[in-house]
N, C-alpha and C positions, 0 to 999 in steps of 0.2 A: 712279489713273492709272498706267500701267506705268512702270517705272524708266527705260526707254530714251527717254522723251519729251524733247523739247527743253527743256521747262520745268525739268527737273532737272539738266541738264548744267552750267549755270553754278554751281549750288550745289555740285556735287561738286568742281569745280575750286577752290572757295574753301577746302575742307578741306585742300588740299595746300600752301597758302601757308605758308612759314616766316617767322616774325616775327623781324626783325633787331633787335639791340639799339640802335635809333636813338632819337632824341628822341620820335618819335611813338609808339614802343613803350613808352617809359617813361610817356608820358601815358596810353596804353592800360592799362598795369598799374595805374596809380592809379585809373583810372575803374572797373575791374572788380574791384578788390581786395575780397574778402569781409571784411566787418567784423562779421558777425553770424551767426546760425544760424536756419534755418527747416526745414521738412519736406523730405525728400529728393526732392521733385518738381522737374523741370527748370524753371529760370527762363529767360525769353526776353525780350529787349528789342527787338532787330531794328532800331532806329533810332539815328541818331548821337547820342552823348551830348554835351551842352554842356560846355564847359570848367568845371572846378570853381571855385567862388567861393573867394576867399581865406579866408573864414570861413563855414562851413556850420553851421547849427543842427542839433544832434543830434535825430533824430526820437524819438518816444516808444517806437517799436518797438525801435530800436537801444539806447535807454537801458535798456529791460527786458532785452534780451539781455545787456548788460554786467552788470547787477545779477545776472542768473541765473548768468552765468559766474563772478562773484565768489563766489556761494554755492557753486558747484561746487568752487572752489578751497578754500573753507572746509571743505567735506566731505572734501577730500583731506587737509587738516591734521588733521581729526578722525580719519581712518583711520590716519594716521601715529601720532598720540597713542595710539590704542587698541593698535596693534601694538607700540610701544615699551613701554607699560605691561605688556603681556603678557610681553614679553621679560624685563623686570625681575622680574616675579613668578616666571618660570621659574627664574631664578637663585636667588631666595629659597627656592623649594621644593627645588631640588637641594641647597642648602646647609643646609636645615632651619633657616633663620635664625629667631631668636626674635621673637615679636610683642610689641607693647606689653601691659603688664599692664592688665587691665580688670576691672570688676565684672560678673560674669556674672549673678548672681542675688542678690536680697535677700529673705530670708524675714522676714516681719513678723508681729508679734502686737500688735494695736492696743488691745485691751481691757484687758490686764493693767496698763498704766500708770494707767488711770482707777481701777481697784480698789485699786491700791497707794497712791494719793494722792501728796502732795507732801512728806511728812515721814517720821516713824518708821513702820516697818511695823506696830507695835502700834497706832498711831493711824489706820491706813488704813481706808477705807470697807469693805473686805472683812472685816477683823477686827471692827470696831465695828458695822457694819450687818448684814452677811450672817451673821456668826458670833455676833452679839449680845455681843461682847466676851469670849466664852468661848474660851479657848485650850487646852482639854483635847483630847487626841488623838481623831481620828475614823477610822472605817474605810470611808470613801467618798471619792469624788472630787468636787470642786466644779467644775462646768463653767460658764465664763463665756460665755453665749450672746449677750448684748448688754449695753449699758451699764446696763440696768435689769433684766435677767433673768439668773438663775442657776438651775442645776438639778444634781441628783445622778445623773441617768439617762444623760446623754450630750448630744451636740450635735444636737438634734432638727431643726435647719434646715440641716444639712450632709448632702447625699445620699450622699457618699462617706465618711462617718464610719466609722472602723475601731475597733470595740469590742474586738477581740482585743488591740490595743496599748494603747488609752486606757481602761484599767480599773484599779481600785485594786490588785487582786492582782498583776498584772504589774509595774506601776510601783513599788509599794511594795517588792516583792522586789528589783527592780533597784536601788532607792535604798539599801536595807539592804546589799546586796552591795557597792555602791560605797563606803559608809561604812566597812565592815569592812576592805576591801582597801586603803584609803588612809589608815587611821588611823595608820599608822606615821610619816607625815609631815604629816598634816593633823589636828592635834589639835582645832582649832576645831569642825569638823563632828562629831567624836566626842562632843563635850560638848553637842550639841543633839539634841532628839528631834522626831520627825515629828508635826505637828498634823494636816495634811491635804495632799492633792495638788490642785493647781489646774491646770486645762487651759483655755487660751484658744482658744475655737472659731473665732476669726478667724485663727489661725495659717495661714500660706500653704500649707504642705504638708498640713496636716490638711484644709483645704478641697479640695485636689486629690486626696486619697486616696492620697498618696505616703507610704509608710512607710519610705523610704530615709533620711529625716531626721525625727527625733522630738524634740519639746521639751516638757518638763513643768516646772512651778513647784512646788517643795516648800516649804510653809509650816512653819517650824521655831520652836521656843522653847527657851530655855536651861533645862537641868535645874535650875540653881541659882536662876534668877530667871525666873518664867513671864511676866513682862511684857517681858522682853528677847526680841524676836522677829526672825527673819530670813526671807528668801525665797531659796532656793537654786535657781537656774536650771540645769537639766541638759539639755544638747543632745547628742544622739547621732547618729552617722552611721557607716555601714559603708563603708569605702573601702580602696583599695589601699595597701600599705605594702612597704617594702624595708629590710632590714638588710644592707647590702652587705658588712660585715665577716664576717657569718655566712652570706652567700648565701641569706638567707631572704626570702621574699616571699609575698604572698597577701592575703586580706581581713582587715582589722582593725577592731574596734569602737573608734572614736575619739570621745571626748566632751570637753566642756568644762563646768566647774562655776564659777559665779560666785555669790558670797555677798554679799547686800545687807541692811543693817539700817536704812538711811535713804536715801530716794529723792533726797535732796539731795546725796548723796556724789558727788564727782568721781572718786574712786578706790575700787575694790572688790576684794575678795579673789577671785582667779581662778587656775585651773590646768587643765592637760590631764590626761586619763586615757586609757589605751590598753590594749586587750586584743588581743594578736596571736593569730593562728590562730583567728579567730572561728568559722569554720564547721567546723574539724577537731577542736575540743575541746568536750567536753560541759560541763565546769566551767571557766568563764572565770576568768582571773587578771588582775585590773586592777592596773596600775602607774601611778604618778604620773610625769609627764614635764614637763620645763621647756622652754620655747621657745628655740631656738638662732637660727633665721633662715630665710630663703627661698632655696632653691638657684636656680641659673641656669635650670633647666628647670621652675621653678614647683612644686617640691615643698616642703612644709613640713618643716623639719628639727627633730627633738625629741631631747632627751637624757634618758635614764631616770634616776630616783632610786631606787637599789636599797634593798631592805629592810635588807640587811646588807652594807655596803660592803666588809667583809673577805672575804666568801665569794662575792659576786655582782658581776659586771662591769657597767660602765656601757655601755649600748647607745646607739648613734646611729641613729636611725630616721628615714626620710623617708617621707612619706605625702601623698597627694593623692587627690581624688575625680576619677577618670578617666571622662569621659563623651564618647562619640563612637563611631566605627566604624572598621574597618580591613579591608583586603583583602590577606591574607598579611603578609609582613614588609616589602613594598616600598611600600605605600600606606596612609596612615592620616590620619585627621582627628580628633584627640582634644583635648579641653579638660582641662587639669590645673588643678584648683581646690582652694583651701584657705581656711580661715577663721581670723581673728585674734580674740583675746579683746578685748572692749570694756572700757574703763576707766570710762566714765560709767555711772552706775546706771540711768538711763532707757534708754539705748541697749543696755545689757547685757540688759535684759528684753524690749525690743520689737524689736530687729533681730538678724538673723543673716546677715551679708554674706559671699558667696563671691567671692573674688578669684582671679585666675589668668591664664593665657594659652592661646590655641589653638596647637597645634603641628601644622602641615600638612606632611606628608612624602610625597613621590612620587618614587621612583627613576626613573620613566619620564617625568618632566616635561621631559626634554631634547627630546622631540619637539615641544614648543611653540616651540623656538628658531627654527622656520621663519618665525615672524612677524617676526623681525629682518630676514630677507631681503626679505619683503614690504614692510616699512617703508623699507628702503634703495632698493628699486625705485621706490617712490612718491616718495621724496625726489628721486631722480635725475630722474624725470619732471617734478617741479615746477621743478627747476633749469633744465632744458631749456626749459620753458614760459616761465619768467621771462626767460631770455636772448632768446627770440624776441620776447616782449612788449617788451623793452627796445629791441631793434633797430627794431621798428615805431614805438616812441615817438620815437626819434631821427629817424625819417623823417616824423614828424608824423601818425602814424596811431594810432588806438586799436583795438587788436586783443587780445582775451582768448580764449585757447584753453581746451581741456578737459584737465586733467592726467591724466584716466583714458583719454584717447584713444590713448595709446601702448601700452596693454594690449589685445591682441586678445581677441576672445571666447574663443578657444581657451585663451589664457593664464589668463583669469579662471576658466574651468571647470576647468582643470588645478589651479589653486590650491585650489579646493574639494575636488577629488579627493584631493589630498595631505593636506589636513586630515582628511578622512574616514579615510584610511589611518592617520594618527597616532592617531585615536580608537581604531581597532582595536588598534594596537600598545599603547596605553595601557589596554586592556580597558574602554574607555568610562568609566573612573574619573572623569575630569573632569566629564563630563556628569552622571553619577550623583551626584557630590558636590554639584554646583550644584543639581540637582533636589531633593536631600534638604534643602539649606539653605532653598530656597523652601517646601518642604513643612513644615518645622519652623516657619516663620513663620506659614503659613496655618493650621496645626493648633494652634499655641501650645504645643507639647510641649517643644521644646528650643531652644537657641541654637546654631547651627552657623555658624562663621566659615569662609568660603572665599575663595580668590583669584579673585574674580569676573572680573578682567581676562582670565584665560585663556579662560574660556567666552565672554566678550564677543567677543574677537578670533576665536576658532574659529568660532562660530556666524555672525558677520558675514561671514567669508570664504565659508563654505558657502552662506549666504543669497545673496550676490552671484553666486556661480556658478550657483545655480538661477535667479536673475533673468536672467542672461545666456542660459541655455537657453530660458527663456520668451520672451525677446526674439527669439531666433533662430527659434523655432518660429512665433510670431505675426508676425514680421518687422516689428517696431516698436521703435524705440530707446527705452530707459528712461533718463532723466536720472539721473546719480549723486546729484544733490542730493535728488531724491525718494526714491530707493532707500535711501540711507544715513541721511538724517534721519528718514525714516519708521521705519526700523529702530531708531534711537536712541530715538524716542518710545515705541515699543512695548516696547523693552527696559527702559526706565526705569519704565514703568507696567505691567509684566507681571503683577504680583500683582493689580492692579485689574481687569485683563481676565479673570483667572482667577476672581476672586470673582463677577463678573457672569454666569458660566456655571456654574450649580449642578452639573450632572453631572460636569464636569471637576474642580471643586473637591472634590466628594465622593470621586472616585477618588483624588485626591492625598492627602486627609486620611485616608482609610481605609488606604492603603498606609503612610503615615507612622506612624499609630498602631500598625499591626501590626508594623512593623519595630522601633520603640522599645519595644514590649512584650516583645521578645526578651531585652532586657538584664535579667538577674536572674530570669527567669521560672522557672528551675529551682531556684535557691538560695532563692527566696522561700518554698518549701515546707519548707526545712530550717532556717530561722531566722525569729525573730519580726520582726527589723528587716531590711528588704529590702536586698540588696546589688546596687547598680546600677553597672555598669562598662562599659568599652568592649567592643564585641561585633563579631564578623565579619559583614560584610554578607551578606544572602541573595543568591540568584541575581537578577541585574538583570532587572526587569520592563519589557518593551517598552511596554506600555500606560501604565505610570506615567511613563516618559520622554516618550512622546508627549503625555500630558496636561500634563506640566510645561512643555513647549515649545509648547503649544497657541497662545498669542498669536502666536508667530513663524510657525507653520504657517499660521494664518489670514491673516497678513500677505501671504504668497505669493498667496493668493486675491485679495487687494486689488490686488496687482501685475497679476495676470491680467486683472482687471476693468478696470484703468486702460489696459492695452495694447489690449484689445478696444474700449474706448471711443474711443481714438485711431484705431484702425483704421476704425471705423465713421464717425468724423468725416471723415477724409480721403477715405473712399469717397463720402460724401454731398456734401462740399464740397472738390473737388479744387483744388489750388493754381492750376492754369492758368485755371480758370473764374473764380476770384476776381480774378485779375489782369486778365483780359480785360474784366471788367465796368467797369473804370476807364479803358479805352482807347477810342480812336475806332474806327469801323468799318474804315477803311483800315489802321490799325495792326494790328487784329485779323487782317485778311486776310493781311497780309504776314508777321506773326509765325507764323500757322498754317502758311504755306508753309514757312518756315524750320524749324519744329519737326518737320514730317513728315520732312524730310531728316536732321535731326540727332539725332532721338530715339533711334534705334537705334545710333548711332555711338559708339565709345569715343574718349576723348581720347588723345593721344599719351602723356601721363603714364600712363594706365591700361595702354596697350599695352606700354610699356617696362617698367614695374614689375610688372605683373600685378595691381595693386590694382583692385578693383571698387568704385567709390564707392557705387553704389546697393545693394550687398550688404553694407554695413557696418552691423551691428546689434550689440546687446549693451548693457552698462552704459555709455552714452555720451550726451552731450548731442546734441540734434537740431541739424542744421546744413544749409546749402545745399550740395548736391553739385556743382552746375555753375553757372556764370554765362555769359551770352551777350553778345557784342558784335560788331556788324557781320557777323552771320551766322556767327561763329566760336564754337565751344564750348570753354570753359575749365574745367579742374578748379579749384574754388574753393580759396582759401587754407585754409579749414577742412577741405575735403576732402583736401588734401595732408597737412595736419598729422594729421588723424584717421586717415589711412592709415599713420601711423607714420614719416613722412618730414619732413626739414627741409633747407633749402638752406644749405650751408656757404659763407659769405662770397660769396654770389652766383655761385659757380662750379660747385658739385657738389650733386647731390641724393643724400642719404644717409639710410638708416634711422637714426632717433634712437637705437635700441638698440645700434647699432654704434659709437657715439661712445666708450664706455669702451675698447673693443678697439683703436680707432685710437690713443687716448691711451697705452695700454700698449705698442703697437708702437713709438711714438715714444720711450717711456722706455727700452725695452730695445734699440731700434734693430734690430729683427728682425720680419719679417712671419711671425707664427705663426698667423694666421687669415686666411681668405679673406673680405675685406670688399669689396663692390662699390659703386661710386658711378656716377651718371649725370651727364654734363656738361650744364650748363644754359647755354643761349644766349638771353638775354633771357627770354621767356616760353615758350621751346621746350625740350623735353627730348630729348636724343639717344636714338636707339633702342637703341644698344648700351651695355653697362656696361663699366667698366674696374676693374681691381684697385687697391687702395690699398696703397701701400708707405710705409715710415716717412718718406720725404721728399716724399710727394705733397702733404701738407698741413702747414702750419706751425702753431705753437701759437696764433698770433693768429687763424688761420682757425677754430679750434674754438670760439672765444668769439663769433664773428660768425655767429650762427644766425638764420635768418629763414624765412618762408614767403611765397609769393605765388601768384597764379593761374598755371596752366600749361596750355599747349595739350595 
């Protein structure tokens, strides 16, 4: 029917009525005040609303809305916690603060204790059963393959067995060299002769094929009394050392020797031996060192025992096994590990424990400080929300808003863009470090400690920005509760999701194995014992990074499916059809006439502020855009709040983000920023805005924040 028809004239005049702040208006506001959220389709009543009863029973729908909004508030607290944790980790990285000492690895040899028995070495099952009590020297190695099987050929059931290291020729020469070089201070070993060499095939590093740590058990007998027998455990590792007084550094062969004659002993003879310049000298010179302590940066400090104290100086040496990677001098993730000599006989033979701490340094970590700003913004949003909720509670209303509503879609997308820029400035180090940590767990190659909070916060911000883009494109609101808690679930179980996708898992494991094989790949050809140390990272691989973050990329697909399903649902079951089905024919006819008139009209609130309620999408809870009463169209309380506005003490409509600026103007008593407010008269908003001056609002006004329906 044409717009000029008589039927439409009365309706147009209704829209021009200004609601006065009278008693009837207050009753009207209470009647149409939005207490929940629904889809952004227009709601229409069109009939007179009966006066509210003193006590109304909360409907199931409203109860569900309240519960959902409480979950959204919980997700806001979760977001703040993640951001603050990332900020604290940023400070730790910038200061290179020490981490707690931990046990990184424990190498074990489980069979040797069984063969050594529980008493004297001479009475052990190895000597009495496998050697038939004969203690004469042998020229072969005894390999312990199981509790009931020994051999002289090798560890037949170990696929990665290295015969170049674990053979009699190499091990016996090494033992003789050690005895000769340390005889000046270790007279006990010089009085013993080698019976045979024993290798425990269950030794952890032997099983792995890792020759950066070698352990052998030397069965010895006294030259004076052949029944007096010992087992000397020799453990060798090539690791980094420094002599700061001489400015010397490089790889050193560090070993420990423990001497046991009775497995019941609680104390054993033990000492350290070190050969500096391991790779640069053809003939090694072993010296005996004594333990001094552990430095603050997890280096083991040793003091040399010179052969001739009159002509040779005492050296203070620090050494550690450095494992990890670095990118130039600015960024590194290195574990400094050391081992201590065990005093218990059984532990000295069966365990080799590596202690230490990870040192994570990143000179560019300051870029993550942006999360402190994000956390403070979210805290401010929660404070405003709680003030509005409190004012509603005093008025006898239950209203719970969305703390993320004050952030526009543009703001959320801009946050993600800022984080991506910080990644670029940081050379994507944080992402690569986190991906390598996950890869090390999946491949079982290394233990890499990272400050997971940094990546957690970074990826969450970028993820929310992408979700906001998806919401804007599909034009469906994505609740923060779903977006954030789905992210948390995927993040916590990310390794599980990777393991159930074999191609992705294989890509990650292959890259990890290739990268960690770089450490010592050159020096392994120049030395019998492998030198594994920290290494520079290769060029970052985009495929590897994409595979590492595959669960989160897949999660975005889930968000797209969720938004499309909502879109299809609202298309098949529009809101107005579902409401009409519960009304009488007369009501449906009247409401339909009103809806035709009002559907295309904007409220005075929208005209004055420029906010478009129906165009509000992003990471935000669903809510009712409009409410209708007696043929008049109101912006709902949720619509006003989610557009970023609050009503200050019932007098002014102001953007919530301008509240800090107003507070600062009052503190300094100077208007340094143009802040505009709209005067509110009952449920009506004036068309023109006015500037805020330091004396426009009092301090008490700033605490009295509320929202209501507005024409």
